[in-house]
The first five atom37 places (N, CA, C, CB, O) and aatype in JSON, in Angstrom:
{
  "aatype": [12, 10, 9, 9, 2, 10, 16, 5, 8, 14, 16, 16, 0, 6, 5, 5, 6, 0, 7, 19, 8, 3, 10, 14, 5, 6, 10, 1, 11, 5, 10, 16, 0, 10, 10, 16, 13, 6, 6, 9, 14, 16, 14, 0, 3, 10, 5, 2, 1, 0, 11, 7, 9, 19, 3, 10, 10, 6, 5, 10, 3, 5, 12, 14, 16, 1, 0, 10, 9, 7, 7, 0, 14, 13, 13, 12, 7, 8, 10, 6, 6, 6, 10, 1, 2, 0, 13, 19, 9, 14, 16, 18, 0, 13, 15, 11, 1, 19, 0, 16, 6, 19, 16, 5, 14, 3, 7, 15, 19, 19, 11, 16, 0, 9, 13, 8, 8, 9, 7, 13, 19, 3, 19],
  "atom_mask": [
    [1, 1, 1, 1, 1],
    [1, 1, 1, 1, 1],
    [1, 1, 1, 1, 1],
    [1, 1, 1, 1, 1],
    [1, 1, 1, 1, 1],
    [1, 1, 1, 1, 1],
    [1, 1, 1, 1, 1],
    [1, 1, 1, 1, 1],
    [1, 1, 1, 1, 1],
    [1, 1, 1, 1, 1],
    [1, 1, 1, 1, 1],
    [1, 1, 1, 1, 1],
    [1, 1, 1, 1, 1],
    [1, 1, 1, 1, 1],
    [1, 1, 1, 1, 1],
    [1, 1, 1, 1, 1],
    [1, 1, 1, 1, 1],
    [1, 1, 1, 1, 1],
    [1, 1, 1, 0, 1],
    [1, 1, 1, 1, 1],
    [1, 1, 1, 1, 1],
    [1, 1, 1, 1, 1],
    [1, 1, 1, 1, 1],
    [1, 1, 1, 1, 1],
    [1, 1, 1, 1, 1],
    [1, 1, 1, 1, 1],
    [1, 1, 1, 1, 1],
    [1, 1, 1, 1, 1],
    [1, 1, 1, 1, 1],
    [1, 1, 1, 1, 1],
    [1, 1, 1, 1, 1],
    [1, 1, 1, 1, 1],
    [1, 1, 1, 1, 1],
    [1, 1, 1, 1, 1],
    [1, 1, 1, 1, 1],
    [1, 1, 1, 1, 1],
    [1, 1, 1, 1, 1],
    [1, 1, 1, 1, 1],
    [1, 1, 1, 1, 1],
    [1, 1, 1, 1, 1],
    [1, 1, 1, 1, 1],
    [1, 1, 1, 1, 1],
    [1, 1, 1, 1, 1],
    [1, 1, 1, 1, 1],
    [1, 1, 1, 1, 1],
    [1, 1, 1, 1, 1],
    [1, 1, 1, 1, 1],
    [1, 1, 1, 1, 1],
    [1, 1, 1, 1, 1],
    [1, 1, 1, 1, 1],
    [1, 1, 1, 1, 1],
    [1, 1, 1, 0, 1],
    [1, 1, 1, 1, 1],
    [1, 1, 1, 1, 1],
    [1, 1, 1, 1, 1],
    [1, 1, 1, 1, 1],
    [1, 1, 1, 1, 1],
    [1, 1, 1, 1, 1],
    [1, 1, 1, 1, 1],
    [1, 1, 1, 1, 1],
    [1, 1, 1, 1, 1],
    [1, 1, 1, 1, 1],
    [1, 1, 1, 1, 1],
    [1, 1, 1, 1, 1],
    [1, 1, 1, 1, 1],
    [1, 1, 1, 1, 1],
    [1, 1, 1, 1, 1],
    [1, 1, 1, 1, 1],
    [1, 1, 1, 1, 1],
    [1, 1, 1, 0, 1],
    [1, 1, 1, 0, 1],
    [1, 1, 1, 1, 1],
    [1, 1, 1, 1, 1],
    [1, 1, 1, 1, 1],
    [1, 1, 1, 1, 1],
    [1, 1, 1, 1, 1],
    [1, 1, 1, 0, 1],
    [1, 1, 1, 1, 1],
    [1, 1, 1, 1, 1],
    [1, 1, 1, 1, 1],
    [1, 1, 1, 1, 1],
    [1, 1, 1, 1, 1],
    [1, 1, 1, 1, 1],
    [1, 1, 1, 1, 1],
    [1, 1, 1, 1, 1],
    [1, 1, 1, 1, 1],
    [1, 1, 1, 1, 1],
    [1, 1, 1, 1, 1],
    [1, 1, 1, 1, 1],
    [1, 1, 1, 1, 1],
    [1, 1, 1, 1, 1],
    [1, 1, 1, 1, 1],
    [1, 1, 1, 1, 1],
    [1, 1, 1, 1, 1],
    [1, 1, 1, 1, 1],
    [1, 1, 1, 1, 1],
    [1, 1, 1, 1, 1],
    [1, 1, 1, 1, 1],
    [1, 1, 1, 1, 1],
    [1, 1, 1, 1, 1],
    [1, 1, 1, 1, 1],
    [1, 1, 1, 1, 1],
    [1, 1, 1, 1, 1],
    [1, 1, 1, 1, 1],
    [1, 1, 1, 1, 1],
    [1, 1, 1, 1, 1],
    [1, 1, 1, 0, 1],
    [1, 1, 1, 1, 1],
    [1, 1, 1, 1, 1],
    [1, 1, 1, 1, 1],
    [1, 1, 1, 1, 1],
    [1, 1, 1, 1, 1],
    [1, 1, 1, 1, 1],
    [1, 1, 1, 1, 1],
    [1, 1, 1, 1, 1],
    [1, 1, 1, 1, 1],
    [1, 1, 1, 1, 1],
    [1, 1, 1, 1, 1],
    [1, 1, 1, 0, 1],
    [1, 1, 1, 1, 1],
    [1, 1, 1, 1, 1],
    [1, 1, 1, 1, 1],
    [1, 1, 1, 1, 1]
  ],
  "atom_positions": [
    [[-3.22, -12.31, -5.26], [-4.45, -11.81, -5.56], [-4.05, -10.28, -6.4], [-5.39, -11.68, -4.07], [-3.44, -9.24, -6.14]],
    [[-4.89, -10.95, -7.66], [-3.83, -10.16, -9.18], [-4.93, -9.0, -9.05], [-3.73, -11.23, -11.34], [-6.04, -9.26, -8.6]],
    [[-4.61, -7.92, -9.39], [-5.38, -6.68, -9.55], [-4.21, -5.45, -10.99], [-5.53, -5.88, -7.45], [-3.14, -4.84, -11.07]],
    [[-5.27, -5.75, -11.68], [-5.35, -5.6, -13.35], [-6.17, -4.3, -13.29], [-6.22, -7.03, -14.35], [-7.36, -4.19, -13.01]],
    [[-4.87, -2.87, -13.77], [-4.91, -1.62, -14.23], [-5.59, -1.74, -15.4], [-3.69, -1.01, -14.36], [-5.05, -2.13, -16.43]],
    [[-7.1, -1.34, -15.28], [-8.34, -0.98, -16.53], [-8.31, 0.22, -16.41], [-9.97, -1.5, -16.43], [-9.38, 0.83, -16.33]],
    [[-7.11, 0.91, -16.35], [-7.78, 2.52, -15.99], [-6.85, 3.0, -18.2], [-6.48, 3.84, -13.53], [-6.86, 2.23, -19.16]],
    [[-6.24, 4.5, -18.15], [-6.14, 4.54, -19.07], [-4.7, 5.35, -18.79], [-7.29, 4.91, -19.75], [-3.95, 5.94, -19.57]],
    [[-4.66, 5.13, -17.44], [-2.74, 6.2, -17.13], [-2.16, 4.66, -16.52], [-2.62, 8.21, -15.21], [-2.62, 3.78, -15.78]],
    [[-1.08, 4.86, -17.17], [-0.15, 3.7, -16.55], [0.05, 3.91, -15.04], [1.37, 3.67, -17.27], [-0.03, 4.98, -14.43]],
    [[0.39, 2.41, -14.43], [0.17, 2.39, -13.35], [1.08, 3.15, -12.6], [0.05, 1.3, -13.04], [1.9, 3.55, -13.42]],
    [[1.48, 3.71, -11.12], [2.51, 4.39, -10.63], [2.96, 3.77, -9.44], [2.2, 5.69, -10.44], [2.37, 2.86, -8.85]],
    [[4.27, 4.41, -9.04], [4.9, 3.05, -8.93], [4.34, 2.72, -7.41], [6.74, 3.05, -9.11], [4.38, 1.53, -7.07]],
    [[3.81, 3.68, -6.5], [2.79, 3.23, -4.83], [1.87, 1.82, -5.79], [1.09, 5.2, -3.97], [2.12, 0.62, -5.64]],
    [[1.01, 2.31, -6.56], [0.32, 1.52, -7.75], [1.13, -0.11, -7.74], [0.63, 2.52, -9.45], [0.43, -1.06, -7.39]],
    [[2.48, -0.37, -8.12], [2.85, -0.88, -8.55], [3.15, -1.7, -7.38], [3.46, -0.41, -9.34], [2.46, -2.71, -7.41]],
    [[3.74, -1.66, -6.59], [3.77, -1.68, -4.73], [3.01, -2.36, -4.55], [3.46, -0.49, -3.75], [3.16, -3.54, -4.25]],
    [[1.59, -1.56, -4.74], [0.52, -2.46, -3.92], [0.09, -3.25, -4.91], [-0.76, -1.73, -3.19], [-1.13, -3.21, -4.81]],
    [[0.4, -4.06, -5.94], [-0.09, -5.05, -6.28], [-0.95, -5.52, -7.72], [0.0, 0.0, 0.0], [-1.31, -6.57, -8.25]],
    [[-1.09, -3.32, -8.1], [-1.14, -3.34, -9.78], [-0.54, -3.7, -10.86], [-1.16, -2.55, -10.16], [0.61, -3.29, -11.0]],
    [[-1.24, -4.71, -12.11], [-0.64, -4.84, -12.52], [-0.76, -4.22, -14.27], [-0.51, -5.88, -12.01], [-1.95, -4.49, -14.47]],
    [[-0.38, -3.71, -15.32], [-0.73, -3.04, -15.83], [-0.62, -4.02, -17.52], [-0.04, -1.75, -15.36], [0.4, -4.57, -17.94]],
    [[-2.16, -3.98, -18.32], [-2.22, -5.25, -19.13], [-0.91, -4.91, -20.35], [-4.03, -5.51, -19.9], [-0.43, -3.77, -20.41]],
    [[-0.51, -5.82, -21.09], [0.3, -5.76, -22.31], [0.29, -5.39, -22.57], [0.51, -6.06, -23.04], [-0.82, -4.9, -22.37]],
    [[1.02, -4.57, -23.55], [0.69, -3.6, -24.05], [-0.13, -3.47, -25.47], [1.72, -3.09, -24.01], [-0.83, -2.48, -25.69]],
    [[0.02, -4.77, -26.61], [-1.18, -4.32, -27.34], [-2.52, -4.61, -26.52], [-1.22, -5.04, -28.74], [-3.45, -4.23, -27.23]],
    [[-2.97, -5.11, -25.37], [-4.06, -5.04, -24.69], [-4.25, -4.01, -24.49], [-4.17, -5.6, -23.77], [-5.38, -3.64, -24.8]],
    [[-3.23, -2.88, -23.83], [-3.48, -1.45, -23.15], [-3.92, -0.79, -24.28], [-2.17, -0.65, -22.42], [-4.88, -0.08, -23.98]],
    [[-3.54, -0.71, -25.85], [-4.04, -0.21, -27.08], [-5.5, -0.54, -27.23], [-3.26, -0.76, -28.22], [-6.25, 0.39, -27.53]],
    [[-6.09, -1.97, -27.01], [-7.3, -1.98, -26.92], [-7.96, -1.3, -25.69], [-7.59, -3.18, -27.05], [-8.93, -0.59, -25.97]],
    [[-7.69, -1.38, -24.68], [-8.08, -1.1, -24.29], [-8.45, 0.51, -24.28], [-7.73, -1.74, -23.76], [-9.58, 1.01, -24.2]],
    [[-7.34, 1.1, -24.38], [-7.58, 2.71, -24.55], [-8.29, 3.1, -25.54], [-6.44, 3.49, -24.73], [-8.83, 4.2, -25.42]],
    [[-8.47, 2.51, -26.5], [-9.59, 2.55, -27.72], [-11.49, 2.39, -26.95], [-9.11, 0.82, -28.98], [-12.39, 3.22, -27.03]],
    [[-11.49, 0.93, -26.22], [-12.98, 0.64, -25.54], [-13.44, 1.62, -24.67], [-13.05, -0.63, -24.69], [-14.64, 1.73, -24.43]],
    [[-12.05, 2.84, -23.81], [-12.43, 3.02, -22.83], [-12.54, 5.2, -23.39], [-11.28, 2.14, -21.49], [-12.59, 6.27, -22.77]],
    [[-12.54, 4.68, -25.1], [-12.3, 6.08, -25.41], [-13.61, 7.03, -26.1], [-11.08, 6.02, -26.4], [-13.62, 6.98, -27.33]],
    [[-14.54, 7.77, -25.56], [-15.49, 8.08, -26.42], [-15.57, 8.95, -27.06], [-16.31, 8.11, -26.11], [-15.78, 9.97, -26.4]],
    [[-15.46, 9.21, -28.73], [-15.46, 10.12, -29.2], [-16.73, 10.7, -29.61], [-14.71, 9.97, -29.93], [-16.79, 11.6, -30.45]],
    [[-17.58, 10.27, -29.12], [-19.55, 10.27, -29.43], [-20.06, 10.1, -28.48], [-20.37, 9.18, -30.31], [-19.51, 9.55, -27.52]],
    [[-21.52, 10.64, -28.47], [-22.71, 10.61, -27.37], [-22.63, 8.75, -27.11], [-24.61, 11.37, -28.18], [-23.2, 8.56, -28.19]],
    [[-22.39, 7.25, -26.56], [-22.79, 6.29, -26.82], [-23.94, 5.96, -26.74], [-22.3, 5.74, -26.46], [-24.72, 6.84, -26.39]],
    [[-24.33, 4.98, -26.93], [-25.85, 4.5, -26.96], [-25.82, 3.58, -25.1], [-26.21, 3.08, -28.81], [-24.91, 3.8, -24.3]],
    [[-26.56, 2.97, -24.91], [-26.97, 1.96, -23.8], [-26.15, 0.5, -24.56], [-29.03, 1.82, -23.58], [-25.23, -0.11, -24.01]],
    [[-26.43, 0.34, -25.21], [-26.37, -0.77, -26.56], [-24.47, -0.7, -27.02], [-27.71, 0.04, -28.31], [-23.7, -1.54, -27.47]],
    [[-24.36, 0.39, -26.73], [-22.64, 1.15, -26.97], [-21.74, 0.73, -25.28], [-22.83, 3.65, -27.2], [-20.75, 0.03, -25.09]],
    [[-22.36, 1.28, -24.58], [-22.02, 0.82, -22.99], [-22.0, -0.69, -23.06], [-23.26, 1.35, -21.75], [-20.92, -1.17, -22.71]],
    [[-22.92, -1.57, -23.42], [-22.85, -2.08, -22.7], [-21.22, -3.05, -23.3], [-24.27, -2.56, -22.42], [-20.37, -3.76, -22.76]],
    [[-21.5, -2.53, -24.64], [-20.53, -4.0, -25.38], [-19.88, -3.58, -25.55], [-20.66, -4.87, -26.5], [-19.55, -3.93, -26.68]],
    [[-18.62, -2.22, -24.87], [-17.72, -1.48, -24.77], [-17.09, -2.43, -23.59], [-18.11, 0.04, -24.59], [-15.99, -2.97, -23.71]],
    [[-18.0, -2.58, -22.34], [-18.11, -2.86, -20.93], [-17.42, -4.22, -21.63], [-19.78, -2.81, -19.95], [-16.2, -4.14, -21.51]],
    [[-17.88, -5.62, -22.43], [-18.06, -6.3, -21.94], [-16.91, -6.83, -23.2], [-19.42, -6.58, -21.49], [-16.65, -8.03, -23.2]],
    [[-16.25, -5.95, -24.25], [-15.05, -6.19, -25.13], [-13.8, -6.13, -24.14], [0.0, 0.0, 0.0], [-12.85, -6.89, -24.3]],
    [[-13.84, -4.98, -22.9], [-12.78, -5.19, -21.72], [-12.52, -6.36, -20.73], [-12.99, -4.24, -20.89], [-11.48, -6.56, -20.11]],
    [[-13.69, -7.1, -20.68], [-13.7, -8.01, -19.83], [-12.75, -9.19, -20.57], [-15.2, -8.35, -19.46], [-11.66, -9.67, -20.28]],
    [[-13.79, -9.43, -21.76], [-12.78, -9.65, -22.76], [-11.55, -9.83, -23.04], [-12.8, -9.14, -23.23], [-11.23, -10.91, -23.52]],
    [[-10.74, -9.0, -22.85], [-9.48, -8.39, -22.93], [-9.23, -8.96, -21.95], [-9.21, -7.0, -23.0], [-8.38, -9.82, -22.19]],
    [[-9.71, -8.93, -20.27], [-8.87, -10.38, -19.45], [-9.0, -11.62, -19.55], [-9.0, -10.52, -18.22], [-8.4, -12.24, -18.66]],
    [[-9.89, -12.63, -20.74], [-9.5, -13.5, -21.03], [-8.7, -14.32, -21.39], [-9.77, -13.5, -21.22], [-8.48, -15.53, -21.23]],
    [[-7.93, -12.82, -22.34], [-6.4, -13.02, -22.95], [-5.68, -13.27, -22.08], [-5.73, -11.96, -23.64], [-4.71, -13.9, -22.53]],
    [[-5.59, -13.07, -20.66], [-4.24, -13.39, -20.09], [-4.46, -14.43, -19.55], [-3.61, -12.51, -19.2], [-5.56, -14.97, -19.42]],
    [[-2.62, -15.1, -18.88], [-2.29, -16.09, -18.43], [-3.73, -16.24, -17.07], [-0.57, -15.93, -18.04], [-4.73, -16.89, -17.37]],
    [[-3.63, -15.65, -15.87], [-4.79, -15.29, -15.44], [-5.83, -14.96, -14.83], [-4.93, -15.42, -15.52], [-5.2, -14.29, -14.01]],
    [[-6.94, -14.83, -14.49], [-7.71, -13.83, -14.38], [-7.18, -12.97, -13.49], [-8.89, -14.17, -14.12], [-6.27, -13.16, -12.68]],
    [[-7.95, -11.82, -13.73], [-7.79, -11.64, -11.75], [-8.86, -11.31, -11.05], [-6.81, -10.43, -11.15], [-10.02, -11.06, -11.36]],
    [[-8.41, -11.34, -10.3], [-9.08, -11.23, -9.21], [-10.05, -9.74, -8.31], [-8.05, -11.7, -8.56], [-10.86, -9.67, -7.39]],
    [[-9.38, -8.74, -9.25], [-9.58, -7.27, -8.81], [-9.45, -6.99, -10.25], [-8.47, -6.45, -7.63], [-8.97, -7.68, -11.14]],
    [[-10.27, -5.2, -10.27], [-10.14, -4.86, -11.1], [-9.81, -2.57, -10.92], [-11.39, -5.73, -11.78], [-10.47, -1.87, -10.15]],
    [[-8.71, -2.03, -11.83], [-8.75, -0.57, -10.64], [-9.93, -0.08, -12.32], [-6.36, 0.86, -10.05], [-9.98, -0.1, -13.55]],
    [[-10.24, 0.08, -11.81], [-11.19, 0.98, -12.95], [-11.49, 2.58, -12.67], [-12.76, 0.28, -13.02], [-11.44, 3.06, -11.54]],
    [[-11.81, 3.31, -13.8], [-11.78, 4.8, -13.25], [-12.04, 5.7, -14.92], [0.0, 0.0, 0.0], [-11.02, 5.58, -15.6]],
    [[-12.82, 6.27, -15.41], [-13.14, 7.22, -16.53], [-13.67, 7.48, -16.33], [0.0, 0.0, 0.0], [-13.82, 7.8, -15.16]],
    [[-14.8, 7.7, -17.48], [-16.41, 8.58, -18.34], [-17.16, 7.9, -16.63], [-17.46, 7.46, -20.78], [-17.25, 6.8, -16.08]],
    [[-17.51, 9.14, -16.38], [-18.41, 8.92, -15.24], [-19.63, 7.39, -15.69], [-19.33, 10.67, -15.0], [-19.79, 6.32, -15.11]],
    [[-20.48, 8.14, -17.33], [-20.76, 7.02, -16.97], [-21.36, 5.7, -18.01], [-21.56, 7.39, -16.02], [-22.36, 5.24, -18.54]],
    [[-19.41, 5.47, -17.75], [-19.33, 3.8, -18.39], [-19.59, 3.67, -17.32], [-18.06, 2.88, -19.08], [-20.75, 3.28, -17.18]],
    [[-18.87, 3.85, -16.08], [-18.19, 2.77, -15.04], [-19.15, 2.15, -13.86], [-16.93, 3.54, -14.24], [-18.6, 1.43, -13.02]],
    [[-20.65, 2.41, -13.75], [-21.78, 1.46, -13.82], [-21.84, 0.04, -14.44], [0.0, 0.0, 0.0], [-22.13, -0.95, -13.77]],
    [[-21.43, -0.02, -16.38], [-21.97, -0.75, -16.9], [-20.05, -2.21, -16.9], [-22.86, 0.21, -18.47], [-19.85, -3.42, -16.87]],
    [[-19.11, -0.69, -16.99], [-18.08, -1.54, -16.07], [-17.91, -2.53, -15.0], [-17.58, -0.92, -15.62], [-17.31, -3.61, -15.08]],
    [[-18.5, -2.06, -14.0], [-18.65, -3.03, -13.46], [-19.61, -4.13, -12.83], [-18.2, -2.73, -13.05], [-19.33, -4.81, -11.84]],
    [[-20.9, -4.19, -13.63], [-21.56, -4.73, -13.39], [-20.97, -6.05, -14.76], [-22.87, -3.87, -13.2], [-21.1, -7.27, -14.78]],
    [[-20.38, -5.18, -15.67], [-19.62, -6.62, -16.43], [-18.43, -7.58, -15.8], [-18.89, -6.12, -17.77], [-18.24, -8.77, -16.07]],
    [[-17.61, -6.66, -14.82], [-16.56, -7.16, -14.03], [-17.27, -8.14, -13.35], [-15.84, -6.17, -13.14], [-17.16, -9.29, -13.79]],
    [[-18.13, -7.9, -12.15], [-18.69, -8.64, -11.48], [-19.66, -9.58, -12.21], [-19.16, -7.94, -10.59], [-20.23, -10.21, -11.33]],
    [[-20.14, -9.98, -13.52], [-20.55, -10.88, -13.5], [-19.08, -11.76, -14.41], [-22.07, -10.72, -13.97], [-19.42, -12.29, -15.47]],
    [[-17.81, -11.87, -14.07], [-17.13, -12.36, -14.95], [-16.23, -12.38, -13.11], [-16.69, -11.44, -16.69], [-15.61, -11.32, -13.02]],
    [[-16.17, -12.65, -12.7], [-16.39, -13.16, -10.65], [-15.23, -11.96, -10.59], [-15.69, -15.49, -9.71], [-14.37, -12.41, -9.83]],
    [[-14.81, -10.68, -11.04], [-13.61, -9.83, -11.18], [-14.2, -8.67, -10.25], [-13.16, -9.37, -12.87], [-15.39, -8.51, -10.55]],
    [[-13.87, -7.96, -9.42], [-13.99, -7.1, -7.98], [-13.87, -5.57, -8.71], [-12.47, -7.49, -6.6], [-12.8, -4.97, -8.71]],
    [[-14.84, -5.13, -9.19], [-13.46, -3.15, -9.55], [-13.46, -2.82, -7.93], [-14.61, -0.9, -10.89], [-13.93, -3.1, -6.83]],
    [[-12.51, -1.93, -8.72], [-11.85, -1.28, -7.35], [-11.79, 0.29, -7.94], [-10.04, -2.03, -6.85], [-11.74, 0.63, -9.12]],
    [[-11.8, 0.87, -7.14], [-11.06, 2.6, -7.92], [-9.88, 2.92, -6.68], [-12.67, 4.48, -7.98], [-9.73, 2.28, -5.64]],
    [[-9.31, 3.81, -7.03], [-7.85, 4.13, -6.42], [-8.4, 4.66, -5.43], [-6.73, 5.07, -7.16], [-9.61, 4.46, -5.34]],
    [[-7.91, 5.3, -4.62], [-7.98, 6.19, -3.14], [-6.64, 7.1, -3.55], [-7.75, 5.07, -1.35], [-5.98, 6.35, -4.27]],
    [[-6.12, 8.04, -3.46], [-5.31, 8.66, -3.6], [-5.27, 10.33, -2.81], [-5.29, 8.49, -4.89], [-6.17, 11.17, -2.9]],
    [[-4.4, 10.44, -2.29], [-4.54, 11.99, -1.05], [-3.77, 12.93, -2.15], [-3.35, 11.9, 1.01], [-2.69, 12.56, -2.59]],
    [[-4.38, 14.21, -2.59], [-3.33, 15.74, -3.04], [-2.5, 15.8, -2.02], [-4.1, 17.43, -3.13], [-2.81, 15.27, -0.95]],
    [[-1.65, 16.25, -2.14], [-0.93, 17.13, -1.59], [-1.03, 18.51, -2.61], [0.48, 16.48, -1.36], [-1.79, 18.06, -3.47]],
    [[-0.86, 19.27, -2.85], [-0.98, 20.05, -3.26], [0.18, 21.66, -3.02], [-2.16, 19.88, -2.99], [0.26, 21.88, -1.81]],
    [[0.86, 22.54, -3.7], [2.08, 22.82, -3.24], [1.48, 24.32, -4.53], [3.71, 21.42, -3.44], [0.84, 24.26, -5.59]],
    [[2.0, 25.36, -3.83], [1.68, 27.16, -4.65], [2.95, 27.58, -4.6], [0.56, 28.56, -3.74], [3.52, 27.37, -3.53]],
    [[3.42, 28.0, -5.26], [4.52, 28.52, -5.76], [4.64, 29.89, -6.65], [4.95, 27.55, -6.41], [4.61, 29.9, -7.88]],
    [[4.8, 31.13, -5.75], [4.66, 32.73, -6.23], [6.04, 32.51, -6.92], [4.53, 34.19, -4.87], [7.1, 32.03, -6.52]],
    [[5.53, 33.17, -8.4], [6.24, 32.91, -9.59], [6.55, 34.92, -9.23], [5.13, 32.03, -11.34], [5.84, 35.91, -9.0]],
    [[8.27, 34.56, -9.41], [8.48, 36.66, -9.68], [7.58, 37.1, -10.02], [9.44, 37.42, -10.81], [7.21, 37.87, -9.14]],
    [[6.64, 37.11, -11.16], [5.37, 37.78, -11.5], [4.46, 38.43, -11.08], [4.85, 37.32, -11.79], [3.71, 39.31, -11.5]],
    [[4.75, 37.45, -9.49], [3.45, 37.46, -8.49], [2.4, 36.84, -8.98], [0.0, 0.0, 0.0], [1.42, 36.71, -8.24]],
    [[2.36, 36.37, -10.22], [1.23, 34.66, -10.56], [1.39, 33.47, -9.28], [2.02, 33.52, -12.39], [2.52, 33.54, -8.79]],
    [[1.0, 33.0, -8.99], [0.9, 31.72, -8.65], [0.84, 29.89, -9.55], [-0.15, 32.05, -8.03], [-0.16, 29.51, -10.15]],
    [[1.85, 29.24, -9.44], [2.17, 28.11, -10.07], [2.07, 26.79, -9.24], [3.43, 28.29, -10.55], [2.99, 26.32, -8.56]],
    [[0.59, 26.17, -9.4], [-0.5, 24.91, -8.1], [0.11, 23.96, -8.83], [-2.7, 24.7, -8.01], [-0.07, 23.8, -10.04]],
    [[1.21, 22.99, -7.81], [0.91, 21.41, -8.63], [0.62, 20.79, -7.5], [2.22, 20.5, -9.54], [1.03, 21.15, -6.41]],
    [[-0.4, 19.43, -7.77], [-0.66, 18.95, -7.3], [-0.41, 17.3, -7.49], [-1.44, 19.54, -7.25], [-0.91, 16.61, -8.38]],
    [[0.46, 16.85, -6.46], [0.88, 15.21, -6.38], [-0.33, 14.52, -5.62], [2.46, 14.91, -5.41], [-1.13, 14.75, -4.72]],
    [[0.09, 13.34, -6.7], [-1.03, 12.03, -6.23], [-0.75, 11.36, -5.35], [-1.33, 10.99, -7.09], [-0.14, 10.5, -5.98]],
    [[-0.7, 10.99, -4.15], [-0.36, 9.71, -3.4], [-1.16, 9.01, -3.57], [-0.15, 9.67, -2.15], [-2.31, 9.36, -3.29]],
    [[-0.84, 7.51, -4.17], [-1.41, 6.04, -3.24], [-1.71, 5.94, -2.66], [-1.12, 5.23, -2.8], [-0.75, 5.63, -1.96]],
    [[-3.13, 5.88, -1.6], [-3.46, 5.75, -0.09], [-4.07, 3.99, -0.01], [-4.86, 7.15, 0.43], [-3.85, 3.4, 1.05]],
    [[-4.85, 3.19, -1.17], [-5.4, 2.24, -1.57], [-6.36, 2.0, -1.91], [0.0, 0.0, 0.0], [-6.51, 2.99, -2.63]],
    [[-7.73, 1.18, -2.08], [-8.61, 0.7, -3.47], [-9.7, 0.64, -2.61], [-8.22, -0.88, -4.46], [-9.93, -0.11, -1.65]],
    [[-10.21, 1.38, -3.01], [-11.91, 1.14, -2.78], [-12.47, 0.45, -3.64], [-12.78, 2.31, -2.79], [-12.75, 0.71, -4.81]],
    [[-12.76, -1.23, -2.54], [-14.2, -2.02, -3.58], [-15.26, -1.81, -3.65], [-14.6, -3.17, -3.47], [-15.8, -1.43, -2.6]],
    [[-16.23, -1.98, -5.05], [-17.47, -1.6, -5.18], [-18.25, -2.79, -5.37], [-17.62, -0.66, -6.19], [-19.47, -2.71, -5.52]]
  ]
}
């Protein structure tokens, strides 16, 4: 089962082990442009961008069965719909945050969170 990463972030080693693959570099550049919003989008903009992302998938040697998505909440519903129309299951990463707090010599505290991939939530 092929899972393609359609987020702005490269896959982690844990996600790769779970079967997630990044798009080829040129398609990733196009994906990032489609996922980046500099102005408030219209409903037509959202639909066109979602269709544009599905068009990227059609350039692959094999159509994925699932797509890892995430990003602007106002866009995810449109992307989910277009993926389903292309018979691709939209899925979100489920991660656990492991936070550590370290007190610095000056008394300030630095908090670091590491996200560990646990699985997927299909929608």
